[in-house]
Structure formats: C-alpha cells, structure tokens
N, CA, C and O atoms as a Maestro MAE file, in Angstrom:
{
 s_m_m2io_version
 :::
 2.0.0
}

f_m_ct {
 s_m_title
 :::
 protein
 m_atom[240] {
  # First column is atom index #
  i_m_mmod_type
  r_m_x_coord
  r_m_y_coord
  r_m_z_coord
  i_m_residue_number
  s_m_chain_name
  s_m_pdb_residue_name
  s_m_pdb_atom_name
  i_m_atomic_number
  :::
  1 25 -11.504 21.642 16.984 1 A "UNK " " N  " 7
  2 3 -12.775 21.231 16.445 1 A "UNK " " CA " 6
  3 2 -12.830 19.705 16.399 1 A "UNK " " C  " 6
  4 15 -11.841 19.058 16.052 1 A "UNK " " O  " 8
  5 25 -13.959 19.140 16.740 2 A "UNK " " N  " 7
  6 3 -14.138 17.691 16.744 2 A "UNK " " CA " 6
  7 2 -15.030 17.297 15.575 2 A "UNK " " C  " 6
  8 15 -16.087 17.891 15.362 2 A "UNK " " O  " 8
  9 25 -14.602 16.299 14.824 3 A "UNK " " N  " 7
  10 3 -15.394 15.778 13.714 3 A "UNK " " CA " 6
  11 2 -16.356 14.721 14.245 3 A "UNK " " C  " 6
  12 15 -15.951 13.835 14.997 3 A "UNK " " O  " 8
  13 25 -17.614 14.810 13.861 4 A "UNK " " N  " 7
  14 3 -18.632 13.872 14.339 4 A "UNK " " CA " 6
  15 2 -19.236 13.146 13.147 4 A "UNK " " C  " 6
  16 15 -19.605 13.768 12.151 4 A "UNK " " O  " 8
  17 25 -19.332 11.824 13.256 5 A "UNK " " N  " 7
  18 3 -19.989 11.019 12.231 5 A "UNK " " CA " 6
  19 2 -21.273 10.437 12.805 5 A "UNK " " C  " 6
  20 15 -21.349 10.142 13.997 5 A "UNK " " O  " 8
  21 25 -22.270 10.273 11.964 6 A "UNK " " N  " 7
  22 3 -23.521 9.660 12.402 6 A "UNK " " CA " 6
  23 2 -23.329 8.156 12.461 6 A "UNK " " C  " 6
  24 15 -23.025 7.519 11.453 6 A "UNK " " O  " 8
  25 25 -23.510 7.591 13.650 7 A "UNK " " N  " 7
  26 3 -23.360 6.149 13.831 7 A "UNK " " CA " 6
  27 2 -24.716 5.461 13.709 7 A "UNK " " C  " 6
  28 15 -24.799 4.351 13.183 7 A "UNK " " O  " 8
  29 25 -25.764 6.099 14.181 8 A "UNK " " N  " 7
  30 3 -27.088 5.511 14.154 8 A "UNK " " CA " 6
  31 2 -27.997 6.383 13.301 8 A "UNK " " C  " 6
  32 15 -28.153 7.573 13.576 8 A "UNK " " O  " 8
  33 25 -28.586 5.809 12.285 9 A "UNK " " N  " 7
  34 3 -29.522 6.516 11.420 9 A "UNK " " CA " 6
  35 2 -30.935 6.139 11.848 9 A "UNK " " C  " 6
  36 15 -31.329 4.986 11.673 9 A "UNK " " O  " 8
  37 25 -31.716 7.072 12.405 10 A "UNK " " N  " 7
  38 3 -33.064 6.729 12.876 10 A "UNK " " CA " 6
  39 2 -33.986 6.199 11.781 10 A "UNK " " C  " 6
  40 15 -34.974 5.530 12.085 10 A "UNK " " O  " 8
  41 25 -33.679 6.485 10.507 11 A "UNK " " N  " 7
  42 3 -34.516 5.995 9.417 11 A "UNK " " CA " 6
  43 2 -34.055 4.668 8.837 11 A "UNK " " C  " 6
  44 15 -34.607 4.199 7.841 11 A "UNK " " O  " 8
  45 25 -33.036 4.053 9.459 12 A "UNK " " N  " 7
  46 3 -32.476 2.801 8.945 12 A "UNK " " CA " 6
  47 2 -33.470 1.653 9.077 12 A "UNK " " C  " 6
  48 15 -34.067 1.473 10.139 12 A "UNK " " O  " 8
  49 25 -33.654 0.880 8.019 13 A "UNK " " N  " 7
  50 3 -34.574 -0.268 8.023 13 A "UNK " " CA " 6
  51 2 -33.808 -1.508 8.495 13 A "UNK " " C  " 6
  52 15 -33.087 -2.135 7.719 13 A "UNK " " O  " 8
  53 25 -33.970 -1.850 9.769 14 A "UNK " " N  " 7
  54 3 -33.203 -2.948 10.353 14 A "UNK " " CA " 6
  55 2 -33.544 -4.311 9.751 14 A "UNK " " C  " 6
  56 15 -32.675 -5.177 9.665 14 A "UNK " " O  " 8
  57 25 -34.770 -4.509 9.341 15 A "UNK " " N  " 7
  58 3 -35.150 -5.790 8.739 15 A "UNK " " CA " 6
  59 2 -34.406 -6.018 7.431 15 A "UNK " " C  " 6
  60 15 -33.998 -7.144 7.146 15 A "UNK " " O  " 8
  61 25 -34.224 -4.982 6.636 16 A "UNK " " N  " 7
  62 3 -33.512 -5.115 5.363 16 A "UNK " " CA " 6
  63 2 -32.004 -4.992 5.545 16 A "UNK " " C  " 6
  64 15 -31.245 -5.420 4.676 16 A "UNK " " O  " 8
  65 25 -31.558 -4.419 6.651 17 A "UNK " " N  " 7
  66 3 -30.145 -4.155 6.846 17 A "UNK " " CA " 6
  67 2 -29.445 -5.098 7.802 17 A "UNK " " C  " 6
  68 15 -28.400 -4.756 8.355 17 A "UNK " " O  " 8
  69 25 -30.006 -6.280 8.005 18 A "UNK " " N  " 7
  70 3 -29.414 -7.219 8.951 18 A "UNK " " CA " 6
  71 2 -28.022 -7.696 8.552 18 A "UNK " " C  " 6
  72 15 -27.285 -8.217 9.389 18 A "UNK " " O  " 8
  73 25 -27.657 -7.525 7.295 19 A "UNK " " N  " 7
  74 3 -26.345 -8.003 6.869 19 A "UNK " " CA " 6
  75 2 -25.221 -7.110 7.370 19 A "UNK " " C  " 6
  76 15 -24.055 -7.503 7.322 19 A "UNK " " O  " 8
  77 25 -25.550 -5.914 7.851 20 A "UNK " " N  " 7
  78 3 -24.530 -5.007 8.370 20 A "UNK " " CA " 6
  79 2 -24.362 -5.263 9.861 20 A "UNK " " C  " 6
  80 15 -25.044 -4.648 10.681 20 A "UNK " " O  " 8
  81 25 -23.470 -6.155 10.207 21 A "UNK " " N  " 7
  82 3 -23.310 -6.569 11.589 21 A "UNK " " CA " 6
  83 2 -21.883 -6.323 12.066 21 A "UNK " " C  " 6
  84 15 -20.921 -6.636 11.365 21 A "UNK " " O  " 8
  85 25 -21.756 -5.765 13.254 22 A "UNK " " N  " 7
  86 3 -20.441 -5.601 13.855 22 A "UNK " " CA " 6
  87 2 -20.068 -6.927 14.501 22 A "UNK " " C  " 6
  88 15 -20.794 -7.442 15.352 22 A "UNK " " O  " 8
  89 25 -18.926 -7.474 14.088 23 A "UNK " " N  " 7
  90 3 -18.495 -8.757 14.632 23 A "UNK " " CA " 6
  91 2 -17.627 -8.598 15.864 23 A "UNK " " C  " 6
  92 15 -17.782 -9.350 16.826 23 A "UNK " " O  " 8
  93 25 -16.715 -7.633 15.857 24 A "UNK " " N  " 7
  94 3 -15.805 -7.429 16.982 24 A "UNK " " CA " 6
  95 2 -15.175 -6.051 16.847 24 A "UNK " " C  " 6
  96 15 -15.196 -5.440 15.778 24 A "UNK " " O  " 8
  97 25 -14.617 -5.577 17.950 25 A "UNK " " N  " 7
  98 3 -13.905 -4.301 17.953 25 A "UNK " " CA " 6
  99 2 -12.708 -4.416 18.873 25 A "UNK " " C  " 6
  100 15 -12.755 -5.119 19.883 25 A "UNK " " O  " 8
  101 25 -11.631 -3.722 18.522 26 A "UNK " " N  " 7
  102 3 -10.425 -3.730 19.359 26 A "UNK " " CA " 6
  103 2 -9.719 -2.393 19.189 26 A "UNK " " C  " 6
  104 15 -9.760 -1.784 18.120 26 A "UNK " " O  " 8
  105 25 -9.068 -1.945 20.267 27 A "UNK " " N  " 7
  106 3 -8.311 -0.700 20.218 27 A "UNK " " CA " 6
  107 2 -6.868 -0.982 20.578 27 A "UNK " " C  " 6
  108 15 -6.588 -1.542 21.638 27 A "UNK " " O  " 8
  109 25 -5.952 -0.602 19.707 28 A "UNK " " N  " 7
  110 3 -4.515 -0.723 19.927 28 A "UNK " " CA " 6
  111 2 -4.052 0.593 20.556 28 A "UNK " " C  " 6
  112 15 -3.737 1.553 19.853 28 A "UNK " " O  " 8
  113 25 -4.017 0.621 21.867 29 A "UNK " " N  " 7
  114 3 -3.707 1.847 22.598 29 A "UNK " " CA " 6
  115 2 -2.292 2.348 22.312 29 A "UNK " " C  " 6
  116 15 -2.069 3.557 22.242 29 A "UNK " " O  " 8
  117 25 -1.347 1.446 22.147 30 A "UNK " " N  " 7
  118 3 0.047 1.828 21.922 30 A "UNK " " CA " 6
  119 2 0.227 2.590 20.608 30 A "UNK " " C  " 6
  120 15 1.046 3.506 20.527 30 A "UNK " " O  " 8
  121 25 -0.533 2.214 19.585 31 A "UNK " " N  " 7
  122 3 -0.376 2.836 18.266 31 A "UNK " " CA " 6
  123 2 -1.563 3.701 17.840 31 A "UNK " " C  " 6
  124 15 -1.502 4.366 16.806 31 A "UNK " " O  " 8
  125 25 -2.645 3.699 18.630 32 A "UNK " " N  " 7
  126 3 -3.799 4.548 18.352 32 A "UNK " " CA " 6
  127 2 -4.712 4.079 17.247 32 A "UNK " " C  " 6
  128 15 -5.335 4.903 16.578 32 A "UNK " " O  " 8
  129 25 -4.814 2.762 17.030 33 A "UNK " " N  " 7
  130 3 -5.691 2.222 15.985 33 A "UNK " " CA " 6
  131 2 -6.936 1.595 16.589 33 A "UNK " " C  " 6
  132 15 -6.862 0.875 17.585 33 A "UNK " " O  " 8
  133 25 -8.084 1.877 15.976 34 A "UNK " " N  " 7
  134 3 -9.342 1.232 16.336 34 A "UNK " " CA " 6
  135 2 -9.718 0.314 15.176 34 A "UNK " " C  " 6
  136 15 -9.803 0.759 14.031 34 A "UNK " " O  " 8
  137 25 -9.941 -0.954 15.469 35 A "UNK " " N  " 7
  138 3 -10.314 -1.961 14.465 35 A "UNK " " CA " 6
  139 2 -11.751 -2.395 14.736 35 A "UNK " " C  " 6
  140 15 -12.104 -2.708 15.874 35 A "UNK " " O  " 8
  141 25 -12.578 -2.414 13.696 36 A "UNK " " N  " 7
  142 3 -13.949 -2.917 13.816 36 A "UNK " " CA " 6
  143 2 -14.203 -3.879 12.669 36 A "UNK " " C  " 6
  144 15 -14.002 -3.542 11.502 36 A "UNK " " O  " 8
  145 25 -14.648 -5.083 13.014 37 A "UNK " " N  " 7
  146 3 -14.966 -6.100 12.012 37 A "UNK " " CA " 6
  147 2 -16.453 -6.013 11.668 37 A "UNK " " C  " 6
  148 15 -17.310 -6.039 12.551 37 A "UNK " " O  " 8
  149 25 -16.742 -5.910 10.379 38 A "UNK " " N  " 7
  150 3 -18.119 -5.900 9.890 38 A "UNK " " CA " 6
  151 2 -18.377 -7.249 9.227 38 A "UNK " " C  " 6
  152 15 -17.804 -7.561 8.183 38 A "UNK " " O  " 8
  153 25 -19.246 -8.041 9.847 39 A "UNK " " N  " 7
  154 3 -19.554 -9.363 9.324 39 A "UNK " " CA " 6
  155 2 -20.467 -9.253 8.108 39 A "UNK " " C  " 6
  156 15 -21.327 -8.375 8.037 39 A "UNK " " O  " 8
  157 25 -20.267 -10.152 7.161 40 A "UNK " " N  " 7
  158 3 -21.095 -10.237 5.953 40 A "UNK " " CA " 6
  159 2 -21.229 -8.872 5.278 40 A "UNK " " C  " 6
  160 15 -22.338 -8.418 4.996 40 A "UNK " " O  " 8
  161 25 -20.098 -8.226 5.022 41 A "UNK " " N  " 7
  162 3 -20.089 -6.854 4.504 41 A "UNK " " CA " 6
  163 2 -20.427 -6.755 3.017 41 A "UNK " " C  " 6
  164 15 -20.843 -5.695 2.548 41 A "UNK " " O  " 8
  165 25 -20.253 -7.839 2.277 42 A "UNK " " N  " 7
  166 3 -20.574 -7.775 0.847 42 A "UNK " " CA " 6
  167 2 -21.554 -8.871 0.465 42 A "UNK " " C  " 6
  168 15 -21.975 -9.665 1.306 42 A "UNK " " O  " 8
  169 25 -21.907 -8.906 -0.800 43 A "UNK " " N  " 7
  170 3 -22.907 -9.869 -1.276 43 A "UNK " " CA " 6
  171 2 -22.438 -11.315 -1.152 43 A "UNK " " C  " 6
  172 15 -23.263 -12.226 -1.082 43 A "UNK " " O  " 8
  173 25 -21.114 -11.539 -1.123 44 A "UNK " " N  " 7
  174 3 -20.569 -12.894 -0.994 44 A "UNK " " CA " 6
  175 2 -20.462 -13.345 0.449 44 A "UNK " " C  " 6
  176 15 -20.042 -14.472 0.711 44 A "UNK " " O  " 8
  177 25 -20.838 -12.481 1.398 45 A "UNK " " N  " 7
  178 3 -20.791 -12.846 2.806 45 A "UNK " " CA " 6
  179 2 -19.418 -12.685 3.450 45 A "UNK " " C  " 6
  180 15 -19.190 -13.176 4.556 45 A "UNK " " O  " 8
  181 25 -18.505 -11.999 2.767 46 A "UNK " " N  " 7
  182 3 -17.162 -11.801 3.309 46 A "UNK " " CA " 6
  183 2 -17.165 -10.682 4.349 46 A "UNK " " C  " 6
  184 15 -17.961 -9.746 4.274 46 A "UNK " " O  " 8
  185 25 -16.265 -10.800 5.314 47 A "UNK " " N  " 7
  186 3 -16.131 -9.781 6.352 47 A "UNK " " CA " 6
  187 2 -15.216 -8.657 5.883 47 A "UNK " " C  " 6
  188 15 -14.435 -8.817 4.945 47 A "UNK " " O  " 8
  189 25 -15.330 -7.525 6.556 48 A "UNK " " N  " 7
  190 3 -14.531 -6.346 6.244 48 A "UNK " " CA " 6
  191 2 -13.996 -5.782 7.552 48 A "UNK " " C  " 6
  192 15 -14.733 -5.687 8.533 48 A "UNK " " O  " 8
  193 25 -12.727 -5.409 7.576 49 A "UNK " " N  " 7
  194 3 -12.124 -4.809 8.760 49 A "UNK " " CA " 6
  195 2 -11.946 -3.316 8.498 49 A "UNK " " C  " 6
  196 15 -11.269 -2.924 7.547 49 A "UNK " " O  " 8
  197 25 -12.554 -2.489 9.340 50 A "UNK " " N  " 7
  198 3 -12.398 -1.038 9.272 50 A "UNK " " CA " 6
  199 2 -11.318 -0.645 10.274 50 A "UNK " " C  " 6
  200 15 -11.272 -1.183 11.380 50 A "UNK " " O  " 8
  201 25 -10.442 0.297 9.890 51 A "UNK " " N  " 7
  202 3 -9.368 0.737 10.771 51 A "UNK " " CA " 6
  203 2 -9.338 2.253 10.788 51 A "UNK " " C  " 6
  204 15 -9.317 2.900 9.741 51 A "UNK " " O  " 8
  205 25 -9.335 2.819 12.002 52 A "UNK " " N  " 7
  206 3 -9.215 4.259 12.183 52 A "UNK " " CA " 6
  207 2 -7.977 4.548 13.014 52 A "UNK " " C  " 6
  208 15 -7.665 3.816 13.954 52 A "UNK " " O  " 8
  209 25 -7.277 5.614 12.666 53 A "UNK " " N  " 7
  210 3 -6.098 6.056 13.405 53 A "UNK " " CA " 6
  211 2 -6.477 7.263 14.255 53 A "UNK " " C  " 6
  212 15 -7.023 8.242 13.746 53 A "UNK " " O  " 8
  213 25 -6.187 7.190 15.546 54 A "UNK " " N  " 7
  214 3 -6.453 8.291 16.474 54 A "UNK " " CA " 6
  215 2 -5.127 8.846 16.975 54 A "UNK " " C  " 6
  216 15 -4.133 8.132 17.111 54 A "UNK " " O  " 8
  217 25 -5.151 10.112 17.235 55 A "UNK " " N  " 7
  218 3 -3.971 10.724 17.840 55 A "UNK " " CA " 6
  219 2 -4.426 11.613 18.995 55 A "UNK " " C  " 6
  220 15 -5.539 12.138 18.992 55 A "UNK " " O  " 8
  221 25 -3.573 11.765 19.949 56 A "UNK " " N  " 7
  222 3 -3.882 12.568 21.113 56 A "UNK " " CA " 6
  223 2 -3.829 14.049 20.735 56 A "UNK " " C  " 6
  224 15 -2.884 14.500 20.087 56 A "UNK " " O  " 8
  225 25 -4.859 14.802 21.150 57 A "UNK " " N  " 7
  226 3 -4.881 16.229 20.886 57 A "UNK " " CA " 6
  227 2 -3.996 16.946 21.892 57 A "UNK " " C  " 6
  228 15 -3.916 16.547 23.053 57 A "UNK " " O  " 8
  229 25 -3.345 17.985 21.454 58 A "UNK " " N  " 7
  230 3 -2.507 18.767 22.346 58 A "UNK " " CA " 6
  231 2 -3.355 19.396 23.434 58 A "UNK " " C  " 6
  232 15 -4.437 19.918 23.165 58 A "UNK " " O  " 8
  233 25 -2.867 19.345 24.653 59 A "UNK " " N  " 7
  234 3 -3.594 19.944 25.773 59 A "UNK " " CA " 6
  235 2 -4.533 18.992 26.483 59 A "UNK " " C  " 6
  236 15 -5.162 19.382 27.467 59 A "UNK " " O  " 8
  237 25 -4.653 17.743 26.014 60 A "UNK " " N  " 7
  238 3 -5.534 16.766 26.651 60 A "UNK " " CA " 6
  239 2 -4.764 15.605 27.190 60 A "UNK " " C  " 6
  240 15 -5.351 14.686 27.760 60 A "UNK " " O  " 8
  :::
 }
 m_bond[239] {
  # First column is bond index #
  i_m_from
  i_m_to
  i_m_order
  :::
  1 1 2 1
  2 2 3 1
  3 3 4 2
  4 3 5 1
  5 5 6 1
  6 6 7 1
  7 7 8 2
  8 7 9 1
  9 9 10 1
  10 10 11 1
  11 11 12 2
  12 11 13 1
  13 13 14 1
  14 14 15 1
  15 15 16 2
  16 15 17 1
  17 17 18 1
  18 18 19 1
  19 19 20 2
  20 19 21 1
  21 21 22 1
  22 22 23 1
  23 23 24 2
  24 23 25 1
  25 25 26 1
  26 26 27 1
  27 27 28 2
  28 27 29 1
  29 29 30 1
  30 30 31 1
  31 31 32 2
  32 31 33 1
  33 33 34 1
  34 34 35 1
  35 35 36 2
  36 35 37 1
  37 37 38 1
  38 38 39 1
  39 39 40 2
  40 39 41 1
  41 41 42 1
  42 42 43 1
  43 43 44 2
  44 43 45 1
  45 45 46 1
  46 46 47 1
  47 47 48 2
  48 47 49 1
  49 49 50 1
  50 50 51 1
  51 51 52 2
  52 51 53 1
  53 53 54 1
  54 54 55 1
  55 55 56 2
  56 55 57 1
  57 57 58 1
  58 58 59 1
  59 59 60 2
  60 59 61 1
  61 61 62 1
  62 62 63 1
  63 63 64 2
  64 63 65 1
  65 65 66 1
  66 66 67 1
  67 67 68 2
  68 67 69 1
  69 69 70 1
  70 70 71 1
  71 71 72 2
  72 71 73 1
  73 73 74 1
  74 74 75 1
  75 75 76 2
  76 75 77 1
  77 77 78 1
  78 78 79 1
  79 79 80 2
  80 79 81 1
  81 81 82 1
  82 82 83 1
  83 83 84 2
  84 83 85 1
  85 85 86 1
  86 86 87 1
  87 87 88 2
  88 87 89 1
  89 89 90 1
  90 90 91 1
  91 91 92 2
  92 91 93 1
  93 93 94 1
  94 94 95 1
  95 95 96 2
  96 95 97 1
  97 97 98 1
  98 98 99 1
  99 99 100 2
  100 99 101 1
  101 101 102 1
  102 102 103 1
  103 103 104 2
  104 103 105 1
  105 105 106 1
  106 106 107 1
  107 107 108 2
  108 107 109 1
  109 109 110 1
  110 110 111 1
  111 111 112 2
  112 111 113 1
  113 113 114 1
  114 114 115 1
  115 115 116 2
  116 115 117 1
  117 117 118 1
  118 118 119 1
  119 119 120 2
  120 119 121 1
  121 121 122 1
  122 122 123 1
  123 123 124 2
  124 123 125 1
  125 125 126 1
  126 126 127 1
  127 127 128 2
  128 127 129 1
  129 129 130 1
  130 130 131 1
  131 131 132 2
  132 131 133 1
  133 133 134 1
  134 134 135 1
  135 135 136 2
  136 135 137 1
  137 137 138 1
  138 138 139 1
  139 139 140 2
  140 139 141 1
  141 141 142 1
  142 142 143 1
  143 143 144 2
  144 143 145 1
  145 145 146 1
  146 146 147 1
  147 147 148 2
  148 147 149 1
  149 149 150 1
  150 150 151 1
  151 151 152 2
  152 151 153 1
  153 153 154 1
  154 154 155 1
  155 155 156 2
  156 155 157 1
  157 157 158 1
  158 158 159 1
  159 159 160 2
  160 159 161 1
  161 161 162 1
  162 162 163 1
  163 163 164 2
  164 163 165 1
  165 165 166 1
  166 166 167 1
  167 167 168 2
  168 167 169 1
  169 169 170 1
  170 170 171 1
  171 171 172 2
  172 171 173 1
  173 173 174 1
  174 174 175 1
  175 175 176 2
  176 175 177 1
  177 177 178 1
  178 178 179 1
  179 179 180 2
  180 179 181 1
  181 181 182 1
  182 182 183 1
  183 183 184 2
  184 183 185 1
  185 185 186 1
  186 186 187 1
  187 187 188 2
  188 187 189 1
  189 189 190 1
  190 190 191 1
  191 191 192 2
  192 191 193 1
  193 193 194 1
  194 194 195 1
  195 195 196 2
  196 195 197 1
  197 197 198 1
  198 198 199 1
  199 199 200 2
  200 199 201 1
  201 201 202 1
  202 202 203 1
  203 203 204 2
  204 203 205 1
  205 205 206 1
  206 206 207 1
  207 207 208 2
  208 207 209 1
  209 209 210 1
  210 210 211 1
  211 211 212 2
  212 211 213 1
  213 213 214 1
  214 214 215 1
  215 215 216 2
  216 215 217 1
  217 217 218 1
  218 218 219 1
  219 219 220 2
  220 219 221 1
  221 221 222 1
  222 222 223 1
  223 223 224 2
  224 223 225 1
  225 225 226 1
  226 226 227 1
  227 227 228 2
  228 227 229 1
  229 229 230 1
  230 230 231 1
  231 231 232 2
  232 231 233 1
  233 233 234 1
  234 234 235 1
  235 235 236 2
  236 235 237 1
  237 237 238 1
  238 238 239 1
  239 239 240 2
  :::
 }
}
C-alpha cells in the first residue's frame, strides 16, 4: 500500500500564503533522505528544513 499526501490544495489562498515558500530540495540517495527547505516558515522569517526517510520496497 502506498501512502499519499496532498501536496497542492486547490482551495489554498496564494496571496495570503506567500510566506510558505520552498527554498531548495535535495535527495541523499545513499541514505534515502529527502530534504526540503521552507523559507520564512515562521512569523520571525526563519527557515525550516523538512526531512523524510525513504526505503526501498521489496520487489522493486
């Protein structure tokens, strides 16, 4: 079974949500980590790094 997350919300107000910006993305293939930088993630304008761990599914 594959887990799916909604990446794009059709009802999202882009004019009010401009502070949610992707700054960069990188994938560490050797260790299976995906890094995404979110610019101006909080009220102080600080960035946030999101990290996801991926693993290879058996049979693929």
